PAPAFI-648278 format. One record per residue (C-alpha): residue number from 1; residue in one letter; x, y, z. Coordinates in Angstrom, 2 decimals, m for minus. Layout:
BEGIN
<r num="NUM" residuo="A" px="X" py="Y" pz="Z"/>
...
This chain:
BEGIN
<r num="1" residuo="M" px="14.45" py="m72.06" pz="m19.38"/>
<r num="2" residuo="Y" px="15.27" py="m69.45" pz="m22.45"/>
<r num="3" residuo="K" px="12.70" py="m66.97" pz="m23.70"/>
<r num="4" residuo="N" px="13.94" py="m66.02" pz="m26.90"/>
<r num="5" residuo="S" px="13.52" py="m62.18" pz="m27.22"/>
<r num="6" residuo="G" px="14.14" py="m60.03" pz="m30.45"/>
<r num="7" residuo="F" px="12.30" py="m59.34" pz="m33.61"/>
<r num="8" residuo="T" px="11.02" py="m61.62" pz="m36.14"/>
<r num="9" residuo="L" px="11.55" py="m61.17" pz="m39.62"/>
<r num="10" residuo="I" px="8.38" py="m60.20" pz="m40.40"/>
<r num="11" residuo="E" px="8.46" py="m57.55" pz="m37.82"/>
<r num="12" residuo="M" px="11.86" py="m56.37" pz="m38.94"/>
<r num="13" residuo="M" px="10.53" py="m55.96" pz="m42.30"/>
<r num="14" residuo="V" px="7.41" py="m53.80" pz="m41.47"/>
<r num="15" residuo="T" px="9.46" py="m51.73" pz="m39.51"/>
<r num="16" residuo="V" px="11.87" py="m51.22" pz="m42.53"/>
<r num="17" residuo="A" px="8.76" py="m50.26" pz="m44.91"/>
<r num="18" residuo="I" px="7.50" py="m47.78" pz="m42.17"/>
<r num="19" residuo="M" px="10.76" py="m46.00" pz="m42.19"/>
<r num="20" residuo="G" px="10.80" py="m45.97" pz="m46.08"/>
<r num="21" residuo="V" px="7.62" py="m44.31" pz="m46.29"/>
<r num="22" residuo="A" px="8.08" py="m41.81" pz="m43.59"/>
<r num="23" residuo="L" px="11.73" py="m40.93" pz="m45.21"/>
<r num="24" residuo="T" px="10.09" py="m40.59" pz="m48.53"/>
<r num="25" residuo="V" px="7.79" py="m38.23" pz="m47.33"/>
<r num="26" residuo="A" px="10.18" py="m36.15" pz="m44.82"/>
<r num="27" residuo="V" px="13.29" py="m35.74" pz="m47.20"/>
<r num="28" residuo="P" px="11.65" py="m33.64" pz="m50.02"/>
<r num="29" residuo="S" px="9.52" py="m31.50" pz="m47.03"/>
<r num="30" residuo="F" px="13.32" py="m31.34" pz="m45.78"/>
<r num="31" residuo="A" px="14.84" py="m29.93" pz="m48.73"/>
<r num="32" residuo="T" px="12.00" py="m27.33" pz="m49.44"/>
<r num="33" residuo="M" px="12.68" py="m26.01" pz="m46.09"/>
<r num="34" residuo="I" px="16.62" py="m25.65" pz="m46.73"/>
<r num="35" residuo="K" px="16.12" py="m24.14" pz="m50.01"/>
<r num="36" residuo="G" px="13.07" py="m21.77" pz="m48.48"/>
<r num="37" residuo="N" px="15.69" py="m21.10" pz="m45.64"/>
<r num="38" residuo="K" px="18.20" py="m20.27" pz="m48.21"/>
<r num="39" residuo="Q" px="15.95" py="m17.66" pz="m50.39"/>
<r num="40" residuo="V" px="15.50" py="m15.76" pz="m47.00"/>
<r num="41" residuo="T" px="19.06" py="m15.70" pz="m46.05"/>
<r num="42" residuo="H" px="19.93" py="m14.34" pz="m49.38"/>
<r num="43" residuo="T" px="17.11" py="m11.94" pz="m49.18"/>
<r num="44" residuo="N" px="18.06" py="m10.76" pz="m45.61"/>
<r num="45" residuo="D" px="21.68" py="m10.47" pz="m46.67"/>
<r num="46" residuo="L" px="20.95" py="m8.05" pz="m49.50"/>
<r num="47" residuo="L" px="18.50" py="m6.19" pz="m47.23"/>
<r num="48" residuo="G" px="21.22" py="m5.64" pz="m44.12"/>
<r num="49" residuo="A" px="23.88" py="m4.64" pz="m47.00"/>
<r num="50" residuo="L" px="21.09" py="m1.84" pz="m48.05"/>
<r num="51" residuo="N" px="20.24" py="m0.80" pz="m44.81"/>
<r num="52" residuo="F" px="24.07" py="m0.65" pz="m43.58"/>
<r num="53" residuo="A" px="24.66" py="1.36" pz="m46.46"/>
<r num="54" residuo="R" px="22.00" py="3.99" pz="m45.78"/>
<r num="55" residuo="S" px="23.14" py="4.38" pz="m42.26"/>
<r num="56" residuo="E" px="26.61" py="5.02" pz="m43.00"/>
<r num="57" residuo="A" px="25.72" py="7.50" pz="m45.82"/>
<r num="58" residuo="I" px="23.44" py="9.28" pz="m43.15"/>
<r num="59" residuo="K" px="26.34" py="8.81" pz="m40.47"/>
<r num="60" residuo="R" px="28.95" py="10.00" pz="m42.49"/>
<r num="61" residuo="G" px="27.11" py="12.88" pz="m44.23"/>
<r num="62" residuo="Q" px="28.75" py="11.14" pz="m47.81"/>
<r num="63" residuo="R" px="27.45" py="9.32" pz="m50.87"/>
<r num="64" residuo="V" px="27.86" py="5.35" pz="m49.97"/>
<r num="65" residuo="V" px="27.45" py="2.97" pz="m52.75"/>
<r num="66" residuo="V" px="26.25" py="m0.84" pz="m52.76"/>
<r num="67" residuo="C" px="27.82" py="m1.96" pz="m56.23"/>
<r num="68" residuo="R" px="27.42" py="m5.60" pz="m57.57"/>
<r num="69" residuo="S" px="30.93" py="m7.48" pz="m57.83"/>
<r num="70" residuo="V" px="32.69" py="m10.12" pz="m59.06"/>
<r num="71" residuo="N" px="35.85" py="m11.07" pz="m57.35"/>
<r num="72" residuo="N" px="35.84" py="m8.03" pz="m55.06"/>
<r num="73" residuo="V" px="35.57" py="m5.77" pz="m58.12"/>
<r num="74" residuo="C" px="32.51" py="m3.54" pz="m58.94"/>
<r num="75" residuo="Q" px="30.80" py="m4.67" pz="m62.12"/>
<r num="76" residuo="R" px="29.24" py="m2.14" pz="m64.61"/>
<r num="77" residuo="D" px="28.65" py="m4.49" pz="m67.80"/>
<r num="78" residuo="W" px="25.74" py="m6.75" pz="m68.49"/>
<r num="79" residuo="P" px="24.20" py="m8.91" pz="m67.62"/>
<r num="80" residuo="Q" px="22.73" py="m6.88" pz="m64.23"/>
<r num="81" residuo="S" px="23.28" py="m10.02" pz="m61.82"/>
<r num="82" residuo="W" px="24.12" py="m9.85" pz="m58.55"/>
<r num="83" residuo="E" px="24.74" py="m13.15" pz="m57.30"/>
<r num="84" residuo="Q" px="28.52" py="m12.74" pz="m57.50"/>
<r num="85" residuo="G" px="28.31" py="m10.78" pz="m54.53"/>
<r num="86" residuo="W" px="28.31" py="m6.80" pz="m53.47"/>
<r num="87" residuo="M" px="30.62" py="m4.23" pz="m52.17"/>
<r num="88" residuo="I" px="29.87" py="m1.37" pz="m50.36"/>
<r num="89" residuo="F" px="32.41" py="1.84" pz="m50.45"/>
<r num="90" residuo="V" px="32.01" py="5.27" pz="m49.47"/>
<r num="91" residuo="D" px="32.02" py="7.44" pz="m52.58"/>
<r num="92" residuo="P" px="33.34" py="10.92" pz="m51.94"/>
<r num="93" residuo="D" px="33.61" py="11.67" pz="m55.78"/>
<r num="94" residuo="N" px="29.80" py="10.76" pz="m56.35"/>
<r num="95" residuo="D" px="31.20" py="8.36" pz="m59.44"/>
<r num="96" residuo="A" px="29.56" py="4.96" pz="m58.03"/>
<r num="97" residuo="I" px="33.10" py="3.93" pz="m58.85"/>
<r num="98" residuo="L" px="35.32" py="2.09" pz="m56.51"/>
<r num="99" residuo="T" px="38.43" py="3.91" pz="m57.05"/>
<r num="100" residuo="T" px="42.01" py="4.27" pz="m54.69"/>
<r num="101" residuo="G" px="40.48" py="7.31" pz="m52.67"/>
<r num="102" residuo="D" px="37.23" py="5.27" pz="m51.83"/>
<r num="103" residuo="T" px="37.22" py="3.54" pz="m48.47"/>
<r num="104" residuo="T" px="35.77" py="0.00" pz="m48.69"/>
<r num="105" residuo="L" px="33.21" py="m0.86" pz="m45.99"/>
<r num="106" residuo="R" px="31.83" py="m4.35" pz="m46.70"/>
<r num="107" residuo="I" px="32.40" py="m7.14" pz="m48.92"/>
<r num="108" residuo="H" px="29.93" py="m10.16" pz="m49.49"/>
<r num="109" residuo="G" px="31.04" py="m12.76" pz="m51.97"/>
<r num="110" residuo="P" px="28.79" py="m14.65" pz="m54.12"/>
<r num="111" residuo="L" px="25.43" py="m16.61" pz="m53.31"/>
<r num="112" residuo="D" px="25.84" py="m20.25" pz="m52.71"/>
<r num="113" residuo="G" px="23.71" py="m23.29" pz="m54.96"/>
<r num="114" residuo="G" px="23.71" py="m21.36" pz="m58.02"/>
<r num="115" residuo="D" px="21.02" py="m19.15" pz="m56.89"/>
<r num="116" residuo="T" px="20.56" py="m15.91" pz="m58.79"/>
<r num="117" residuo="M" px="19.64" py="m12.37" pz="m58.23"/>
<r num="118" residuo="A" px="18.99" py="m9.79" pz="m60.71"/>
<r num="119" residuo="A" px="17.67" py="m5.87" pz="m60.75"/>
<r num="120" residuo="V" px="14.84" py="m4.75" pz="m62.39"/>
<r num="121" residuo="I" px="13.92" py="m0.84" pz="m62.14"/>
<r num="122" residuo="N" px="10.50" py="0.86" pz="m62.11"/>
<r num="123" residuo="E" px="11.48" py="3.75" pz="m64.03"/>
<r num="124" residuo="A" px="14.35" py="4.35" pz="m66.83"/>
<r num="125" residuo="V" px="17.46" py="5.51" pz="m65.17"/>
<r num="126" residuo="N" px="20.11" py="6.30" pz="m67.78"/>
<r num="127" residuo="D" px="23.41" py="5.79" pz="m65.40"/>
<r num="128" residuo="G" px="22.98" py="2.22" pz="m64.73"/>
<r num="129" residuo="S" px="21.89" py="2.65" pz="m61.26"/>
<r num="130" residuo="F" px="20.38" py="m0.31" pz="m59.94"/>
<r num="131" residuo="Y" px="21.83" py="m2.67" pz="m62.45"/>
<r num="132" residuo="N" px="24.88" py="m2.24" pz="m61.34"/>
<r num="133" residuo="F" px="24.91" py="0.10" pz="m58.18"/>
<r num="134" residuo="I" px="22.45" py="1.75" pz="m55.48"/>
<r num="135" residuo="S" px="23.86" py="5.30" pz="m54.09"/>
<r num="136" residuo="Y" px="22.50" py="6.27" pz="m51.37"/>
<r num="137" residuo="S" px="23.27" py="10.26" pz="m50.75"/>
<r num="138" residuo="S" px="23.77" py="12.10" pz="m47.32"/>
<r num="139" residuo="D" px="20.16" py="12.37" pz="m46.52"/>
<r num="140" residuo="G" px="19.73" py="8.55" pz="m46.94"/>
<r num="141" residuo="A" px="17.85" py="8.58" pz="m50.15"/>
<r num="142" residuo="V" px="18.76" py="6.53" pz="m53.33"/>
<r num="143" residuo="H" px="19.65" py="9.07" pz="m55.87"/>
<r num="144" residuo="A" px="21.10" py="8.65" pz="m59.55"/>
<r num="145" residuo="L" px="24.52" py="9.99" pz="m60.41"/>
<r num="146" residuo="N" px="22.92" py="13.44" pz="m61.49"/>
<r num="147" residuo="G" px="21.32" py="13.94" pz="m58.27"/>
<r num="148" residuo="T" px="17.59" py="12.84" pz="m59.21"/>
<r num="149" residuo="P" px="15.78" py="10.92" pz="m56.49"/>
<r num="150" residuo="I" px="14.95" py="7.20" pz="m57.78"/>
<r num="151" residuo="S" px="12.94" py="4.26" pz="m56.64"/>
<r num="152" residuo="G" px="12.80" py="0.94" pz="m57.95"/>
<r num="153" residuo="D" px="13.38" py="m2.91" pz="m57.18"/>
<r num="154" residuo="L" px="15.89" py="m5.50" pz="m56.38"/>
<r num="155" residuo="S" px="14.21" py="m9.10" pz="m57.39"/>
<r num="156" residuo="F" px="15.65" py="m12.19" pz="m56.31"/>
<r num="157" residuo="G" px="15.81" py="m14.71" pz="m59.39"/>
<r num="158" residuo="L" px="16.05" py="m17.24" pz="m56.69"/>
<r num="159" residuo="C" px="12.13" py="m18.86" pz="m57.03"/>
<r num="160" residuo="Y" px="11.15" py="m21.41" pz="m54.89"/>
<r num="161" residuo="A" px="7.98" py="m23.19" pz="m54.66"/>
<r num="162" residuo="A" px="6.46" py="m20.90" pz="m56.92"/>
<r num="163" residuo="Q" px="7.68" py="m17.85" pz="m55.17"/>
<r num="164" residuo="K" px="10.28" py="m15.05" pz="m54.99"/>
<r num="165" residuo="N" px="11.37" py="m12.58" pz="m52.61"/>
<r num="166" residuo="K" px="11.56" py="m8.82" pz="m53.82"/>
<r num="167" residuo="I" px="13.39" py="m6.15" pz="m52.10"/>
<r num="168" residuo="T" px="11.76" py="m2.89" pz="m52.71"/>
<r num="169" residuo="I" px="13.21" py="0.50" pz="m52.01"/>
<r num="170" residuo="N" px="11.15" py="3.63" pz="m51.88"/>
<r num="171" residuo="L" px="11.92" py="7.11" pz="m52.76"/>
<r num="172" residuo="V" px="13.31" py="7.69" pz="m49.06"/>
<r num="173" residuo="G" px="15.87" py="4.71" pz="m49.57"/>
<r num="174" residuo="R" px="14.42" py="2.44" pz="m47.22"/>
<r num="175" residuo="G" px="14.25" py="m1.36" pz="m48.32"/>
<r num="176" residuo="G" px="11.29" py="m3.95" pz="m47.57"/>
<r num="177" residuo="V" px="10.37" py="m7.11" pz="m48.60"/>
<r num="178" residuo="S" px="7.67" py="m9.05" pz="m50.57"/>
<r num="179" residuo="K" px="6.84" py="m12.25" pz="m51.59"/>
<r num="180" residuo="D" px="5.56" py="m12.22" pz="m55.02"/>
<r num="181" residuo="P" px="5.03" py="m15.17" pz="m58.07"/>
<r num="182" residuo="C" px="7.67" py="m16.44" pz="m59.98"/>
């Protein structure tokens, strides 16, 4: 005698229904996790670049600049968005412009997924600092082109789950990350 083993149609439909409910709950949570991880990755990329530039300025005893770039060319026009990428270079002539005699240290390409990042400053700086570039002097502090020490914020425009990552650079040039509401 044969004993039939297998699923009945009702058992299969119940299983498919349970899987459907589980997927409708899991997929949005997974998408939220991916977006949150991208936000952290972009924040860490820029913070790592700033830390690298600061350490190189101290090590070399020269000004090192992180500038926002488009297609590997430093930009000094509006808007002050950084999502197209940034470059790090040694700036011996202290003009915060990448010229032939300057040494390029690193290049970071555009942020993926349509994410945005813009510079916001705490105080008025007339030379475009923080909107277009961050300039570290040989002591590791951030200075305007005229030598004035400055501090400010780089805020991610990437808001997700009503929160954005903000990188704050203090007077001695150290960067830190905080979370702010969008």
